[in-house]
C-alpha positions as CSV (number, residue, x, y, z in Angstrom):
1,M,0.5,12.3,-5.1
2,G,3.5,10.4,-4.0
3,G,5.5,7.5,-5.6
4,Q,6.6,4.0,-4.9
5,S,7.8,2.8,-1.5
6,E,11.6,2.5,-1.2
7,K,11.0,-0.6,0.9
8,E,10.3,-3.5,-1.3
9,G,6.8,-4.9,-0.8
10,E,5.8,-2.3,1.9
11,L,2.3,-1.0,1.7
12,L,1.8,2.5,0.5
13,I,-0.6,4.6,2.6
14,Y,-2.3,7.7,1.4
15,I,-2.2,10.6,3.8
16,N,-3.2,14.1,3.0
17,G,-2.4,13.9,-0.7
18,A,0.9,11.8,-0.5
19,L,1.5,8.1,-0.7
20,V,4.0,7.1,2.0
21,P,5.3,3.7,3.1
22,K,3.4,2.0,6.0
23,S,6.3,2.3,8.4
24,E,6.3,6.1,7.7
25,A,2.6,6.6,7.9
26,K,1.9,8.9,10.9
27,I,-0.5,11.4,12.3
28,S,-0.2,13.9,15.1
29,V,-1.0,12.8,18.7
30,F,-3.0,16.1,18.8
31,D,-5.3,14.9,16.0
32,H,-8.9,14.8,17.3
33,G,-9.5,11.4,15.5
34,L,-7.0,10.0,18.1
35,L,-7.8,12.0,21.1
36,Y,-11.6,11.8,20.8
37,G,-12.7,9.5,17.9
38,D,-13.7,12.7,16.1
39,G,-14.0,11.6,12.6
40,V,-15.6,9.3,10.1
41,F,-14.8,6.3,8.0
42,E,-15.7,3.8,5.3
43,G,-14.8,0.3,4.5
44,I,-14.8,-0.6,0.9
45,R,-14.0,-3.7,-1.1
46,A,-12.2,-4.4,-4.5
47,Y,-12.7,-7.7,-6.2
48,G,-10.9,-8.7,-9.4
49,G,-9.8,-5.3,-10.3
50,K,-13.0,-3.5,-9.7
51,V,-14.1,-1.4,-6.5
52,F,-17.5,-2.7,-5.4
53,R,-20.3,0.0,-5.0
54,L,-17.6,2.7,-4.7
55,E,-20.0,5.7,-5.4
56,E,-22.4,4.4,-2.6
57,H,-19.5,4.2,-0.1
58,I,-18.3,7.7,-1.0
59,D,-21.8,9.2,-0.7
60,R,-22.2,7.6,2.8
61,L,-18.8,8.7,3.9
62,Y,-19.8,12.4,3.0
63,E,-23.1,12.1,4.6
64,S,-21.5,10.9,7.9
65,A,-19.0,13.8,7.7
66,H,-21.8,16.3,7.1
67,C,-23.8,14.9,10.1
68,I,-20.9,15.7,12.4
69,W,-20.0,19.1,10.9
70,L,-17.0,17.9,9.3
71,K,-16.1,19.2,5.8
72,I,-13.9,16.8,3.7
73,P,-11.2,18.8,2.0
74,M,-11.7,17.2,-1.3
75,T,-14.5,16.6,-3.8
76,K,-16.1,13.2,-4.2
77,E,-14.4,12.8,-7.6
78,E,-11.1,13.6,-6.0
79,M,-11.7,11.1,-3.2
80,Q,-12.6,8.4,-5.8
81,Q,-9.5,9.0,-7.8
82,A,-7.4,8.9,-4.4
83,I,-8.8,5.6,-3.6
84,L,-8.1,4.2,-7.0
85,Q,-4.5,5.6,-7.0
86,T,-3.8,4.0,-3.7
87,L,-4.9,0.6,-5.0
88,R,-2.9,1.1,-8.2
89,A,0.2,2.2,-6.2
90,N,0.0,-1.1,-4.2
91,C,-0.8,-3.2,-7.4
92,F,-4.0,-4.5,-5.8
93,K,-6.9,-6.1,-7.7
94,D,-8.5,-7.7,-4.6
95,A,-8.4,-5.5,-1.3
96,Y,-10.1,-4.0,1.6
97,I,-10.0,-0.2,1.5
98,R,-10.3,1.8,4.7
99,V,-11.0,5.5,4.2
100,V,-10.6,7.6,7.3
101,V,-11.3,11.3,7.7
102,T,-10.4,13.0,11.1
103,R,-11.1,16.3,12.4
104,G,-7.5,17.1,12.2
105,V,-4.8,18.6,14.6
106,G,-6.2,20.7,17.4
107,D,-5.4,21.2,21.0
108,L,-6.3,19.1,24.1
109,G,-9.7,20.7,24.4
110,L,-12.9,19.4,22.9
111,D,-13.7,22.3,20.7
112,P,-13.7,21.1,17.0
113,W,-13.4,24.6,15.7
114,R,-9.8,24.6,16.9
115,C,-9.0,21.9,14.3
116,S,-8.3,23.7,11.0
117,N,-7.4,21.0,8.6
118,P,-9.1,17.6,8.4
119,S,-6.9,14.6,7.7
120,V,-7.7,12.1,4.9
121,I,-6.1,8.6,5.2
122,I,-6.7,5.8,2.7
123,I,-5.4,2.3,3.7
124,A,-5.6,-0.6,1.1
125,D,-4.8,-4.2,2.4
126,R,-6.2,-7.6,3.0
127,I,-8.8,-8.6,5.6
128,E,-10.2,-11.7,7.0
129,V,-13.2,-10.9,9.3
130,F,-13.9,-14.7,9.7
131,P,-11.7,-17.5,8.4
132,S,-12.9,-19.1,5.4
133,E,-14.2,-22.3,6.9
134,F,-16.8,-20.4,8.8
135,Y,-18.6,-19.5,5.4
136,E,-19.0,-23.1,4.8
137,R,-20.1,-24.3,8.2
138,G,-21.5,-21.1,9.9
139,I,-20.7,-19.2,13.0
140,E,-22.2,-19.2,16.5
141,A,-23.2,-15.9,18.0
142,I,-24.6,-14.7,21.4
143,I,-27.0,-11.8,22.2
144,V,-24.7,-9.6,24.3
145,S,-25.7,-7.3,27.3
146,T,-24.2,-4.3,25.7
147,R,-27.0,-2.4,24.0
148,R,-26.6,-0.6,20.6
149,N,-26.1,3.2,21.0
150,S,-29.4,5.1,21.1
151,P,-30.0,7.2,18.0
152,Q,-30.9,9.9,20.4
153,A,-27.4,9.9,21.7
154,L,-25.1,8.9,18.9
155,N,-26.8,7.6,15.8
156,P,-25.2,4.4,14.6
157,A,-26.1,5.4,11.0
158,I,-23.1,7.7,11.3
159,K,-19.8,5.7,10.7
160,S,-17.9,7.6,13.3
161,L,-14.4,6.7,14.6
162,N,-16.0,6.1,18.0
163,Y,-16.7,2.3,17.9
164,L,-16.3,1.5,21.6
165,N,-19.9,0.5,21.7
166,N,-19.1,-2.2,19.1
167,I,-15.8,-3.2,20.7
168,F,-17.7,-3.9,24.0
169,A,-20.0,-6.1,22.2
170,K,-17.2,-8.1,20.4
171,I,-15.3,-8.5,23.7
172,E,-18.5,-10.0,25.2
173,A,-18.7,-12.6,22.4
174,K,-15.0,-13.6,22.4
175,V,-15.0,-13.9,26.2
176,A,-18.0,-16.3,25.8
177,G,-16.1,-18.2,23.1
178,K,-18.3,-17.3,20.2
179,Q,-17.5,-15.7,16.9
180,E,-20.0,-12.9,16.9
181,A,-22.2,-10.6,19.0
182,I,-25.7,-9.7,18.3
183,M,-26.8,-6.3,19.9
184,L,-30.2,-5.2,20.9
185,T,-31.6,-1.7,21.0
186,I,-32.3,0.1,24.4
187,D,-35.8,-1.2,24.2
188,G,-34.7,-4.9,23.6
189,Y,-35.3,-5.4,20.0
190,V,-32.7,-6.8,17.6
191,A,-30.5,-4.2,16.1
192,E,-27.4,-5.7,14.4
193,G,-24.0,-7.6,15.0
194,S,-20.9,-5.9,16.3
195,G,-20.0,-4.7,12.8
196,E,-22.5,-6.2,10.5
197,N,-26.3,-6.1,9.7
198,I,-28.4,-9.3,10.5
199,F,-31.1,-11.0,8.4
200,I,-33.3,-14.0,9.3
201,V,-35.3,-16.3,7.0
202,K,-38.7,-17.5,8.1
203,N,-41.2,-19.4,5.9
204,G,-39.2,-18.4,2.8
205,C,-39.3,-14.8,3.6
206,L,-36.3,-12.4,4.4
207,H,-36.5,-10.2,7.5
208,T,-34.1,-7.5,8.6
209,P,-34.4,-4.8,11.2
210,P,-35.5,-1.4,9.8
211,A,-33.1,1.5,9.7
212,Y,-35.2,3.6,12.1
213,M,-34.2,1.0,14.8
214,G,-30.9,2.8,15.0
215,I,-28.8,0.6,12.7
216,L,-26.4,1.3,9.9
217,R,-28.0,1.1,6.5
218,G,-25.3,-1.2,5.2
219,I,-24.2,-1.3,1.6
220,T,-24.2,-5.1,1.6
221,R,-27.5,-5.1,3.4
222,G,-28.9,-3.2,0.5
223,V,-27.3,-5.6,-2.1
224,V,-28.9,-8.5,-0.4
225,M,-32.2,-6.9,-0.6
226,E,-31.7,-6.3,-4.3
227,L,-30.7,-10.0,-4.7
228,A,-33.8,-11.1,-2.9
229,C,-35.9,-9.1,-5.3
230,R,-34.2,-10.8,-8.2
231,F,-34.9,-14.2,-6.9
232,N,-38.5,-13.4,-6.0
233,I,-37.8,-14.0,-2.3
234,P,-40.1,-11.6,-0.3
235,A,-38.0,-9.3,1.8
236,Y,-39.2,-7.0,4.6
237,E,-37.9,-4.6,7.2
238,T,-39.3,-6.1,10.4
239,V,-38.9,-5.3,14.0
240,L,-37.4,-8.5,15.4
241,T,-37.1,-9.9,19.0
242,A,-34.7,-12.5,20.3
243,R,-37.4,-15.0,20.0
244,D,-37.7,-14.3,16.2
245,L,-33.9,-15.2,16.0
246,Y,-34.2,-18.4,17.9
247,T,-37.1,-19.6,15.9
248,A,-35.8,-18.5,12.5
249,D,-35.2,-21.0,9.7
250,E,-31.9,-19.4,8.7
251,C,-29.9,-16.5,9.9
252,F,-27.0,-14.6,8.5
253,L,-24.9,-11.5,8.8
254,T,-23.9,-9.0,6.1
255,G,-21.1,-6.4,5.9
256,T,-18.4,-5.0,3.6
257,G,-15.8,-6.9,5.7
258,A,-17.7,-10.0,6.5
259,E,-19.7,-10.1,3.2
260,I,-22.4,-12.7,3.9
261,V,-21.7,-15.2,6.7
262,P,-24.3,-17.7,8.0
263,I,-25.2,-18.0,11.7
264,V,-26.0,-21.6,12.7
265,A,-26.5,-21.1,16.5
266,I,-27.5,-18.2,18.9
267,D,-27.1,-18.4,22.5
268,G,-26.5,-22.1,22.2
269,R,-29.8,-22.7,20.3
270,P,-29.3,-24.2,16.7
271,I,-30.9,-22.1,13.9
272,G,-33.0,-24.3,11.7
273,D,-31.1,-27.5,11.3
274,G,-27.8,-26.0,12.6
275,K,-26.4,-25.6,9.2
276,P,-26.3,-22.8,6.6
277,G,-29.6,-22.6,5.0
278,R,-30.6,-22.9,1.3
279,I,-31.6,-19.2,0.8
280,T,-28.5,-18.1,2.7
281,R,-26.2,-20.2,0.3
282,Q,-28.1,-18.9,-2.7
283,L,-27.6,-15.3,-1.8
284,M,-23.9,-16.0,-0.9
285,E,-23.2,-17.4,-4.2
286,A,-25.2,-14.6,-6.1
287,F,-23.2,-12.0,-4.0
288,R,-19.9,-13.5,-5.1
289,E,-20.8,-13.4,-8.8
290,L,-22.1,-9.8,-8.4
291,T,-18.9,-8.6,-6.8
292,L,-16.8,-10.0,-9.7
293,N,-19.0,-8.6,-12.5
294,E,-19.7,-5.0,-11.1
295,G,-17.7,-2.2,-9.9
296,T,-15.4,0.8,-10.8
297,P,-12.3,-0.4,-12.7
298,I,-9.1,0.2,-10.8
299,Y,-6.8,0.0,-14.1
């Protein structure tokens, strides 16, 4: 694995076994990840010198790859070490890690069997999905017209490089002047945000759409369910409608990048009293504490 960047302060990117400066990090224009979005990825976080839920993220990465007939050319242990090495090379204790595995270089045709060597890319950097003030006052969201991909067409549980469905939803929200989009299923039930899972609180109980609705089974989503159990907050996987969102006492999104962010209005309707709720704040605080005390050491 490579060495330090010759350019002071420049990020080092892992590409196929070597660490190279960001300005020199390149892939072929014939890579099917670029040509067709043919590949998978994971977003992972490091807090205070530890990588949070690293094994869970790696397991999901390999499951996604298996589902699209993509064999990652390294073991899970080798992948873990490559991630840690990338963080060490960049002297990071707190970071967002993006692991990308593409089908690799092929020709201009669709045939994935013409791609002989998958590409593995690991990027460690900072991320700010929402400005810090939104975690204090909450965000406003809209239910967008773009429906979540049908699991019968492209299962959203596979974290593939084809995110155009999510990007369409984000565009709708931004054009409307809102911070986030809420996507419905083909049948009109609540699915998730453009890149996050969604929860509501109603009468002291936590509800989130079930995985069979065609959503990503988020790592942070799972952590929130664990925390709810710890605090004796009843938590259910529930088929939700737009009305359930409008009439919720609290609402929030969860994701590796976004962490836990409160929603205080949907389609112009205030949620609860229009401020982040008590249970949401309790879970946010517990999540922050957990991320600082649990994880795989980097150093």
